[in-house]
N, C-alpha and C positions, 0 to 999 in steps of 0.2 A: 504494500500500500504506500502510495506517495501522498504527500500533503502539500497543499498550495493555499496561499492567502492572496485573494484577488481584490485589488482596490477598485471599487465601483465609483465612476465619476459622476454619473447622472441619476443617482438614487435620490428621489425627491420626496417619497412618502412611504409609510409602512406597507401600503398595498403593493408598491413596486417590489419591496423586499419579499413579500409573499409570492408574487408572480415569478421572480427569479428562482426562489427556493423550489417551487413546484416544477419549473422547467428543468432544473438541474437534477431533481429527484427522478425525472424521467429518463435520464441517461444511464445506460447499462455501464456498470463499473464504478459509479459514484456511490460511496457509502452513505446511504440515506439516514442512518442512525446518528452520524457525527456531522452531517452537513449543517452549517450555520451561516445565515446571512443576517448581518446586523445593520439596521437602519442608523443607529447612533454613530457607528464607526465607518459606515459605508464600505464594509468589507465582507467578502464571502470566504469562509474557511471550508475547504473541500479536501476530503480524503478520497483517493480514487485508485483504482487498479489500472496501471498504465498498460497492461496487456489487453485491456478491454476498451479503454477510452484515453485519448490524448488530452493534455491540457489545452491544446488548440481547439479541440472539439467543445470543451467546457466553456472557454471564453467566447467561441463563436455562438454557442447557444445563447449566451448573455447578450452579445451584440445583435444577434438576430431579433431579440426582443426590443431593441432600440436603445440599449444602455451602453455607455462607453466604459471601457476598462483600461487600467494601466497594466503593464506587463506583470504577470503573476510572480510571486516569490516562492 
């Protein structure tokens, strides 16, 4: 399992946080139990199996929803 913290640039409300969380939970390889999206910090913390999903797939899912992200750490 790999871990990433993704800075969300355009997170403007709690419902945005819920929308992103639901979209990421739909990706195979993302650990749904540890996934955390915080409105207060504008960060998503994601544990994922890189043999099933790439970090680029995760960030693309977020940008496809219309949100901007900084490069994940």
